[in-house]
C-alpha positions in Angstrom: 40.6 55.1 -61.8 40.4 57.4 -64.5 38.5 54.6 -66.6 36.3 53.8 -63.7 35.4 57.5 -63.7 35.0 58.0 -67.6 32.8 54.5 -67.0 30.6 55.8 -64.5 30.4 59.5 -66.8 28.9 57.2 -69.5 26.4 55.4 -68.0 25.1 58.8 -66.2 24.8 60.4 -69.6 23.3 56.9 -71.3 20.7 56.9 -68.3 20.1 60.9 -68.7 19.6 60.0 -72.4 17.3 57.3 -71.8 15.1 59.3 -69.7 15.0 62.5 -72.1 13.8 60.1 -75.1 11.1 58.5 -73.1 10.2 61.4 -72.3 10.2 62.8 -76.0 8.4 60.0 -76.8 5.7 60.7 -74.4 5.5 64.1 -75.7 5.2 62.9 -79.0 2.1 60.7 -78.2 0.0 63.3 -76.4 0.9 65.8 -78.4 -2.7 65.2 -80.3 -4.6 65.2 -77.1 -3.0 69.0 -76.6 -3.3 70.1 -80.0 -7.1 68.8 -81.0 -8.8 69.8 -77.7 -9.3 66.6 -77.0 -7.6 67.5 -73.4 -11.2 67.7 -72.0 -12.8 64.2 -72.6 -9.7 63.1 -70.7 -10.5 64.4 -67.7 -14.3 63.5 -68.2 -16.3 61.3 -66.2 -17.2 59.0 -68.9 -15.5 55.9 -68.9 -16.9 54.2 -72.0 -13.8 52.3 -73.9 -16.0 50.7 -77.0 -17.4 54.0 -77.8 -14.0 56.0 -77.5 -14.7 57.9 -74.5 -11.9 57.4 -72.0 -12.1 59.7 -68.9 -9.8 58.6 -66.4 -11.3 61.0 -63.5 -13.7 57.5 -62.4 -10.2 56.0 -61.5 -8.2 58.7 -60.1 -11.4 58.9 -57.6 -12.0 55.6 -57.2 -7.8 55.0 -56.6 -7.7 58.4 -54.0 -10.5 56.4 -51.7 -9.2 53.3 -52.2 -6.0 54.7 -50.7 -8.0 56.4 -48.0 -9.8 53.2 -46.8 -6.5 51.7 -46.7 -4.9 54.1 -44.8 -7.6 54.3 -42.5 -7.7 50.6 -41.7 -4.0 50.8 -41.7 -2.6 53.3 -39.6 -4.8 52.7 -36.4 -3.9 48.9 -36.6 -0.4 50.6 -37.0 0.1 52.6 -33.9 -1.4 49.7 -32.1 1.7 47.7 -33.2 4.2 50.4 -32.9 3.1 50.8 -29.4 3.0 47.1 -28.5 6.7 46.7 -29.7 7.8 50.1 -28.0 6.7 48.8 -25.0 7.7 45.0 -25.2 10.7 45.6 -27.1 12.5 43.9 -24.8 10.6 40.8 -24.4 9.7 37.9 -26.7 6.3 39.1 -27.8 7.9 42.6 -28.7 10.5 41.1 -30.8 8.5 38.7 -32.5 6.4 41.2 -33.5 9.1 43.4 -35.0 10.7 40.8 -36.7 7.3 39.6 -38.4 6.7 43.2 -39.5 10.5 43.4 -40.9 9.7 40.2 -42.7 6.8 41.5 -44.4 8.8 44.2 -46.0 10.9 41.6 -48.0 7.8 39.9 -49.3 7.4 41.4 -53.1 4.1 42.6 -53.6 3.4 40.2 -56.8 3.3 37.6 -53.5 0.5 39.8 -51.6 -1.4 39.8 -54.9 -1.3 36.1 -55.3 -2.5 35.6 -51.8 -5.1 38.0 -52.3 -6.4 36.0 -54.9 -6.0 32.6 -54.3 -6.7 33.4 -50.5 -8.4 36.6 -49.5 -11.3 36.6 -52.9 -12.2 33.0 -52.4 -12.8 33.8 -48.5 -14.7 36.9 -49.0 -17.0 35.0 -51.8 -17.7 32.3 -49.4 -18.6 34.8 -46.5 -20.4 37.1 -47.9 -21.9 34.6 -50.7 -22.5 37.4 -53.2 -20.8 38.6 -56.0 -17.3 37.4 -57.0 -15.0 38.4 -53.7 -13.3 41.0 -55.9 -14.0 44.1 -54.2 -13.6 47.3 -52.5 -12.9 45.2 -49.3 -10.8 42.7 -51.0 -8.6 45.7 -52.6 -8.6 47.5 -49.1 -7.6 44.3 -46.7 -4.6 43.8 -49.3 -3.6 47.6 -49.4 -3.2 48.2 -46.0 -1.2 44.7 -45.4 0.8 46.1 -47.6 1.6 49.5 -46.4 1.4 48.2 -43.0 5.1 47.5 -42.2 6.0 51.0 -43.5 3.7 52.5 -41.0 4.8 50.3 -37.9 8.8 50.9 -38.8 8.1 54.5 -39.3 6.5 55.0 -36.2 8.9 52.5 -34.2 12.1 54.4 -35.4 10.7 57.8 -34.5 9.5 56.6 -31.0 13.1 54.6 -30.5 14.9 58.6 -31.0 12.6 59.7 -28.3 13.0 56.6 -26.1 14.3 59.2 -22.9 12.5 61.9 -23.5 9.4 59.9 -23.2 10.5 57.5 -20.2 11.0 60.5 -18.0 7.9 62.7 -19.1 5.9 59.2 -18.2 7.8 59.0 -15.2 6.9 62.5 -14.2 3.4 61.7 -14.9 3.9 59.4 -12.1 3.1 56.0 -14.8 4.8 53.0 -14.0 6.6 50.5 -17.0 
């Protein structure tokens, strides 16, 4: 038992040292940005890599806008699916929807990316007949599909915690099942 404790302690120390070494490399290689006054060039709106301008703000804003648009697509659908599962959880339809959502969590994100590239992108290309199909809409759709199971399962777990209180409150309001 003592050798297992020593082995685990050694593994913990090795992991901590690895993180510190990685942090040290990051500090070492980014030090010229801080010393040479180059930090303002990194946090600029100019992204022209062939001219040596590597401003990161367009990508930060684009990522935030994409995340918000994906959330605007996924959240209403997630609430609706959670409500359906909550109301019809004992029937075959509710169990099927919950099983599909739980199955979606087991699929790696790389598979979602392949489906997006080989199914969604050609569909958008032929449907809208303009451009390559690699668009904000495609990214928002696939990202919303990725976050949908998390939203559904989180809301479903919270609804199952308050199940008795919700049923009591709806009965008090005169609502039938």
